[in-house]
BALOSE-573051 format. One record per residue (C-alpha): residue in three letters; z, y, x. Coordinates in nm, 3 decimals. Layout:
// residues N
type zz yy xx
ala Z Y X
...
***
This chain:
// residues 431
type zz yy xx
met -4.457 -9.160 20.193
tyr -4.800 -8.993 20.154
asp -4.948 -9.291 19.964
gln -4.661 -9.323 19.721
asn -4.674 -8.967 19.636
val -5.020 -8.949 19.598
val -5.057 -9.289 19.379
his -4.740 -9.131 19.145
thr -4.858 -8.763 19.147
pro -5.111 -8.771 18.863
ser -4.855 -8.875 18.635
thr -4.622 -8.554 18.698
ile -4.897 -8.304 18.668
thr -5.019 -8.176 18.332
gly -5.318 -7.967 18.445
ser -5.673 -8.131 18.451
ser -5.805 -7.930 18.729
tyr -5.521 -7.987 18.966
lys -5.525 -8.358 18.893
gln -5.896 -8.351 18.988
glu -5.800 -8.162 19.304
val -5.548 -8.430 19.407
glu -5.768 -8.707 19.340
glu -6.028 -8.581 19.563
ile -5.782 -8.580 19.841
arg -5.685 -8.917 19.778
ala -6.022 -9.033 19.775
thr -6.125 -8.901 20.123
glu -5.776 -9.050 20.272
gln -5.689 -9.340 20.138
lys -5.634 -9.700 20.264
gln -5.796 -10.019 20.147
asp -5.495 -10.150 19.954
leu -5.496 -9.802 19.781
lys -5.856 -9.827 19.689
gln -5.805 -10.193 19.512
gln -5.471 -10.055 19.374
leu -5.675 -9.729 19.225
thr -5.956 -9.957 19.121
glu -5.729 -10.170 18.914
asn -5.586 -9.853 18.717
gly -5.937 -9.733 18.622
phe -5.980 -9.426 18.869
val -6.303 -9.551 19.001
gly -6.509 -9.303 18.796
arg -6.250 -9.021 18.851
ile -6.293 -9.078 19.208
glu -6.723 -9.048 19.226
met -6.648 -8.732 19.021
thr -6.394 -8.574 19.252
lys -6.658 -8.673 19.543
ser -6.937 -8.476 19.397
tyr -6.691 -8.184 19.326
asn -6.572 -8.182 19.711
arg -6.953 -8.177 19.810
leu -7.071 -7.892 19.608
asn -6.717 -7.646 19.604
gly -6.528 -7.780 19.955
arg -6.214 -7.990 19.980
gly -5.918 -7.824 19.885
thr -6.045 -7.540 19.661
ile -5.877 -7.463 19.334
pro -6.132 -7.409 19.075
asp -6.142 -7.050 18.864
cys -6.056 -7.126 18.525
glu -6.129 -6.817 18.347
arg -6.087 -6.818 17.969
gly -6.330 -6.630 17.786
his -6.182 -6.350 17.536
ile -6.279 -6.210 17.240
gly -6.337 -5.818 17.237
arg -6.296 -5.589 16.925
tyr -6.573 -5.381 16.833
asn -6.613 -5.098 16.606
asp -6.926 -4.952 16.411
ser -7.001 -4.657 16.653
gln -7.095 -4.923 16.911
ile -7.324 -5.122 16.694
ala -7.499 -4.822 16.569
his -7.524 -4.688 16.939
phe -7.728 -4.976 17.035
ile -7.929 -4.992 16.707
glu -8.032 -4.636 16.783
phe -8.186 -4.742 17.131
thr -8.358 -5.033 16.980
leu -8.547 -4.822 16.724
val -8.647 -4.561 16.974
thr -9.032 -4.528 17.009
tyr -9.035 -4.641 17.346
asn -8.916 -4.998 17.281
asn -9.067 -5.045 16.939
arg -9.372 -4.930 16.687
ser -9.376 -4.928 16.338
ser -9.646 -5.167 16.190
ile -9.866 -5.127 15.855
trp -9.678 -5.441 15.722
lys -9.370 -5.398 15.481
glu -9.099 -5.625 15.372
glu -8.930 -5.608 15.034
ile -8.535 -5.705 15.029
glu -8.357 -5.764 14.680
leu -8.002 -5.675 14.671
glu -7.771 -5.869 14.454
thr -7.769 -5.572 14.207
gly -8.111 -5.632 14.151
glu -8.234 -5.326 14.367
glu -8.506 -5.380 14.599
ile -8.519 -5.209 14.925
ile -8.855 -5.153 15.115
ile -8.821 -5.185 15.530
pro -9.121 -5.140 15.739
asn -9.196 -5.442 15.969
thr -9.178 -5.322 16.357
ile -9.322 -5.451 16.676
arg -9.112 -5.459 16.996
asn -9.266 -5.359 17.314
leu -9.048 -5.559 17.537
ile -8.855 -5.867 17.507
pro -8.477 -5.895 17.428
thr -8.372 -5.941 17.784
arg -8.564 -5.629 17.915
ile -8.408 -5.421 17.615
ile -8.046 -5.549 17.733
gln -8.107 -5.463 18.094
gln -8.236 -5.107 18.006
tyr -7.927 -5.021 17.755
pro -7.649 -4.952 18.025
ala -7.888 -4.684 18.180
phe -7.905 -4.546 17.835
cys -7.536 -4.546 17.756
his -7.484 -4.374 18.104
glu -7.741 -4.113 18.046
thr -7.610 -4.029 17.677
gln -7.253 -4.034 17.801
ser -7.353 -3.788 18.094
lys -7.515 -3.556 17.851
lys -7.223 -3.568 17.619
gly -6.976 -3.491 17.886
gly -7.163 -3.212 18.005
asp -7.142 -3.059 17.656
asp -6.754 -3.124 17.646
asp -6.695 -2.928 17.974
gln -6.713 -2.608 17.760
asn -6.469 -2.775 17.522
lys -6.133 -2.748 17.653
asn -5.984 -2.960 17.383
ala -6.195 -3.243 17.477
asp -6.036 -3.591 17.568
pro -6.107 -3.723 17.931
asn -6.026 -4.062 17.826
asn -6.289 -4.094 17.533
asp -6.504 -4.304 17.731
phe -6.784 -4.507 17.525
gln -6.781 -4.880 17.589
pro -7.092 -5.059 17.512
leu -7.084 -5.451 17.383
asp -7.128 -5.710 17.620
glu -7.432 -5.913 17.665
thr -7.370 -6.195 17.428
ser -7.301 -5.947 17.159
leu -7.618 -5.745 17.216
tyr -7.810 -6.053 17.193
glu -7.664 -6.170 16.879
ile -7.757 -5.824 16.744
leu -8.081 -5.861 16.853
lys -8.104 -6.200 16.693
ala -7.998 -6.048 16.371
cys -8.233 -5.755 16.373
ser -8.564 -5.992 16.399
ser -8.899 -5.829 16.455
ser -9.232 -5.926 16.623
thr -9.282 -5.892 16.994
arg -9.584 -5.724 17.115
lys -9.780 -6.004 17.328
ser -10.138 -5.802 17.335
leu -10.289 -5.463 17.340
gln -10.546 -5.538 17.121
gly -10.523 -5.372 16.795
leu -10.211 -5.173 16.862
asp -10.177 -4.821 16.997
tyr -10.141 -4.786 17.331
tyr -10.142 -4.412 17.422
ala -10.133 -4.443 17.786
ala -10.411 -4.712 17.839
asp -10.636 -4.482 17.569
gly -10.577 -4.172 17.726
ser -10.668 -4.305 18.073
ser -10.960 -4.467 17.915
ala -11.079 -4.144 17.754
phe -11.055 -3.938 18.093
his -11.278 -4.227 18.248
ser -11.549 -4.188 17.974
leu -11.513 -3.810 17.993
ala -11.605 -3.790 18.382
lys -11.885 -4.067 18.328
ile -12.062 -3.836 18.070
tyr -11.977 -3.536 18.299
glu -12.149 -3.715 18.594
glu -12.444 -3.809 18.363
leu -12.489 -3.450 18.206
ala -12.465 -3.300 18.562
ala -12.754 -3.576 18.674
tyr -12.971 -3.502 18.382
asp -12.943 -3.099 18.402
gly -12.973 -3.115 18.791
thr -13.348 -3.196 18.767
lys -13.419 -2.913 18.522
gln -13.238 -2.639 18.731
phe -13.412 -2.784 19.047
val -13.761 -2.716 18.868
leu -13.647 -2.365 18.748
glu -13.538 -2.270 19.098
asn -13.886 -2.364 19.229
leu -14.081 -2.221 18.958
asp -14.305 -1.950 19.037
gly -14.648 -1.761 18.922
glu -14.859 -2.072 19.042
ser -14.653 -2.358 18.858
val -14.538 -2.406 18.500
phe -14.274 -2.642 18.341
ile -14.368 -2.890 18.050
phe -14.176 -3.098 17.825
leu -14.333 -3.358 17.653
asp -14.233 -3.566 17.365
trp -14.400 -3.739 17.055
ala -14.229 -3.625 16.727
met -14.138 -3.837 16.424
lys -14.451 -3.905 16.218
trp -14.498 -3.647 15.925
leu -14.531 -3.800 15.585
ala -14.756 -3.672 15.333
met -14.613 -3.415 15.084
lys -14.733 -3.247 14.766
tyr -14.620 -2.983 14.563
arg -14.629 -3.202 14.256
glu -14.604 -3.556 14.374
gly -14.651 -3.856 14.115
gln -14.484 -4.169 14.151
lys -14.829 -4.348 14.248
asp -14.834 -4.101 14.547
phe -14.468 -4.157 14.659
phe -14.472 -4.524 14.795
ala -14.696 -4.692 15.079
lys -14.758 -4.351 15.262
arg -14.902 -4.347 15.619
gly -14.741 -4.085 15.853
cys -14.945 -3.850 16.081
pro -14.868 -3.888 16.429
trp -14.799 -3.538 16.626
his -14.748 -3.472 16.966
leu -14.548 -3.172 17.135
ala -14.576 -2.998 17.488
tyr -14.298 -2.735 17.540
val -14.424 -2.510 17.828
ile -14.210 -2.233 17.998
arg -14.369 -2.029 18.296
val -14.224 -1.738 18.481
lys -14.337 -1.360 18.363
ser -14.575 -1.208 18.607
ser -14.332 -0.916 18.693
asn -14.052 -1.184 18.774
ser -14.250 -1.407 18.971
ile -14.099 -1.281 19.312
ser -13.716 -1.393 19.191
thr -13.611 -1.701 19.320
thr -13.280 -1.768 19.107
pro -13.310 -1.887 18.765
lys -13.062 -1.635 18.651
thr -13.269 -1.334 18.735
lys -13.596 -1.480 18.626
glu -13.747 -1.420 18.278
phe -13.966 -1.711 18.141
glu -14.211 -1.724 17.875
his -14.205 -2.003 17.621
lys -14.490 -2.172 17.428
thr -14.550 -2.488 17.218
tyr -14.875 -2.684 17.213
ala -14.867 -2.924 16.931
his -15.170 -3.200 16.851
ile -15.129 -3.389 16.509
phe -15.351 -3.683 16.417
asp -15.451 -3.837 16.132
ser -15.438 -4.176 16.291
cys -15.370 -4.232 16.665
val -15.225 -4.517 16.905
gln -14.954 -4.364 17.150
asn -15.065 -4.482 17.479
gly -15.127 -4.348 17.786
gln -15.486 -4.256 17.686
ala -15.374 -4.037 17.439
val -15.124 -3.877 17.677
thr -15.400 -3.819 17.933
ser -15.635 -3.639 17.683
ile -15.369 -3.405 17.556
leu -15.258 -3.303 17.946
glu -15.624 -3.250 18.025
tyr -15.649 -3.004 17.718
ile -15.338 -2.828 17.779
phe -15.404 -2.804 18.153
ser -15.758 -2.656 18.039
arg -15.600 -2.393 17.828
leu -15.335 -2.275 18.096
lys -15.608 -2.251 18.375
ala -15.821 -2.036 18.138
ser -15.501 -1.793 18.050
asn -15.409 -1.778 18.405
leu -15.615 -1.859 18.728
glu -15.336 -1.850 18.947
ile -15.155 -2.151 18.787
lys -15.187 -2.478 19.023
tyr -14.905 -2.662 18.976
val -14.732 -2.824 18.695
tyr -14.380 -3.012 18.653
leu -14.356 -3.254 18.353
cys -14.057 -3.386 18.204
ala -14.044 -3.649 17.941
asp -13.846 -3.959 17.806
asn -13.871 -4.302 17.939
ala -14.133 -4.417 17.680
gly -14.434 -4.627 17.795
cys -14.699 -4.385 17.712
tyr -14.541 -4.161 17.985
his -14.397 -4.406 18.231
gly -14.709 -4.642 18.245
val -14.959 -4.694 18.477
glu -15.243 -4.519 18.291
thr -15.087 -4.191 18.289
leu -14.900 -4.195 18.622
leu -15.264 -4.302 18.772
ala -15.429 -4.017 18.580
val -15.328 -3.739 18.846
lys -15.597 -3.740 19.030
lys -15.863 -3.723 18.733
leu -15.679 -3.442 18.592
tyr -15.657 -3.246 18.898
ala -16.033 -3.285 18.957
asn -16.146 -3.184 18.573
thr -15.883 -2.914 18.542
gly -15.788 -2.800 18.891
ile -15.420 -2.828 18.837
leu -15.212 -3.070 19.039
ile -14.906 -3.255 18.894
arg -14.645 -3.167 19.149
arg -14.315 -3.365 18.978
phe -14.312 -3.606 18.700
asp -13.918 -3.673 18.555
phe -13.818 -3.914 18.310
phe -13.462 -3.921 18.151
asp -13.293 -4.092 17.884
pro -13.478 -4.126 17.522
his -13.096 -4.121 17.397
gly -12.994 -3.829 17.631
gly -12.987 -3.594 17.312
lys -13.226 -3.356 17.160
gly -13.488 -3.182 17.382
pro -13.677 -2.857 17.332
cys -13.971 -3.048 17.174
asp -13.712 -3.199 16.906
arg -13.569 -2.844 16.819
met -13.938 -2.709 16.801
ala -14.037 -2.989 16.575
ala -13.768 -2.881 16.336
val -13.867 -2.544 16.312
val -14.250 -2.660 16.239
lys -14.166 -2.897 15.996
cys -13.901 -2.627 15.805
asp -14.235 -2.375 15.810
val -14.426 -2.686 15.657
arg -14.207 -2.762 15.382
cys -14.186 -2.390 15.285
ser -14.571 -2.395 15.262
val -14.556 -2.679 15.040
asn -14.301 -2.510 14.812
glu -14.556 -2.231 14.768
lys -14.777 -2.495 14.572
asn -14.962 -2.620 14.921
asp -15.028 -2.963 14.963
cys -15.001 -3.130 15.321
thr -15.155 -3.464 15.295
asn -15.354 -3.495 15.636
ser -15.353 -3.334 15.975
arg -15.584 -3.048 15.862
gly -15.315 -2.938 15.585
phe -15.039 -2.952 15.828
val -15.189 -2.707 16.083
thr -15.255 -2.485 15.813
ala -14.905 -2.506 15.693
ala -14.772 -2.458 16.046
arg -14.973 -2.132 16.130
leu -14.708 -1.904 16.069
thr -14.459 -2.065 16.345
arg -14.442 -1.838 16.625
asn -14.535 -1.917 17.003
leu -14.716 -2.219 16.875
ser -15.064 -2.364 16.924
ile -15.141 -2.653 16.680
leu -15.459 -2.822 16.679
ala -15.584 -3.105 16.432
ser -15.703 -3.325 16.714
lys -15.895 -3.647 16.699
ile -15.918 -3.896 17.031
ser -16.259 -4.064 17.070
pro -16.271 -4.426 17.197
ser -16.291 -4.463 17.555
ser -16.613 -4.587 17.676
ser -16.453 -4.735 18.013
ser -16.367 -5.116 18.037
ser -15.977 -5.192 17.909
ile -15.872 -5.314 18.234
lys -15.477 -5.368 18.218
val -15.333 -5.252 18.581
lys -14.982 -5.381 18.630
trp -14.741 -5.180 18.853
thr -14.458 -5.385 18.906
gly -14.109 -5.217 18.972
val -14.253 -4.856 18.857
leu -13.983 -4.833 18.565
leu -13.710 -4.821 18.843
tyr -13.841 -4.463 18.934
asn -13.740 -4.169 18.729
asn -13.836 -3.886 18.956
ile -14.185 -3.938 19.113
glu -14.335 -3.629 19.314
tyr -14.716 -3.609 19.412
asn -14.871 -3.420 19.710
leu -15.229 -3.342 19.810
lys -15.343 -3.576 20.097
ser -15.500 -3.354 20.363
asn -15.803 -3.493 20.522
val -15.809 -3.470 20.911
gly -16.156 -3.456 21.090
***
């Protein structure tokens, strides 16, 4: 009875899914003669298909046959989704534009947009946007007594949203290079400001330390070579304009405490005196020998003006004439000739900004130009000194360095450039 019903059942069933289920039952519980009969009738392929269906879904299960439906949409639903895709979070406007010509011949210029997210991410975030806008609208409608409680906004399904994004094509952002990214730029800017602040604090810390320890027995000197001065004439011919040779000049900006305030211990309560020593040369090699000769002259002048001065704090850029072996090892010689000891020698970045020597050099050059405008030529070191005499708190000399009589033996000091703060102490002789 079973075999007969199973064999003849497919001929009376109209649904294909139910036929597949009956064939699955028949494939698991049939006899050998039934298999032969089914093979002769062409059911072998269907039997294999139903066996695989049995393994995947289970024996005797009815398949879920849900038919797709076509939903209606209105203009408000499309406009709502397009409004969401055009917010700044999802896309940005680019510099390129596109021209669209209508059937009437009118041209419309549309700016191209760059999407920050892929279409899947935009569609996944769209329900949350609908919920927020509907909640806000519902809060506003609570104050309106005539509001319709059944007027709920229904967004489009995902298939329609994908079709809309496909129709409204735009470029997708794949890289941060070349595009505005305010969060990353803001974070980088704050890191740069923090780094600049740390560097400024480290540079200013040396100056504050020296000023706090400055007393009546010590002075603070900034050293720097100014840009070479080119010869100037009041009436300059064309033949004198080209092939000029500049005059190198060196500035030393001296800071010391006034004698009446030498007991104070804080920079805010101290009163300082400032004076600049300038040396200009017709021709000079800017090396350690020139710097040592200039320091020896300045130390002698300071010692002659105040016998209480014993120590000097030097500060200069990282030039080789200052940070070289010839200058750093001349401390003992300078102390023996002048009686003043270099207590500290601090070096800072040459690109760290303008210092007191640069500001004083600008004042001196301004006074020299004023002198030239008064029909005074300034073509050499002596003319420069004459023109700069009117500058206040300035001692300027036309100098010349004699060649050294000692043998020019180069001494190599490996790793000396790694030290930017050097301190010297007198060695005590224990008997």
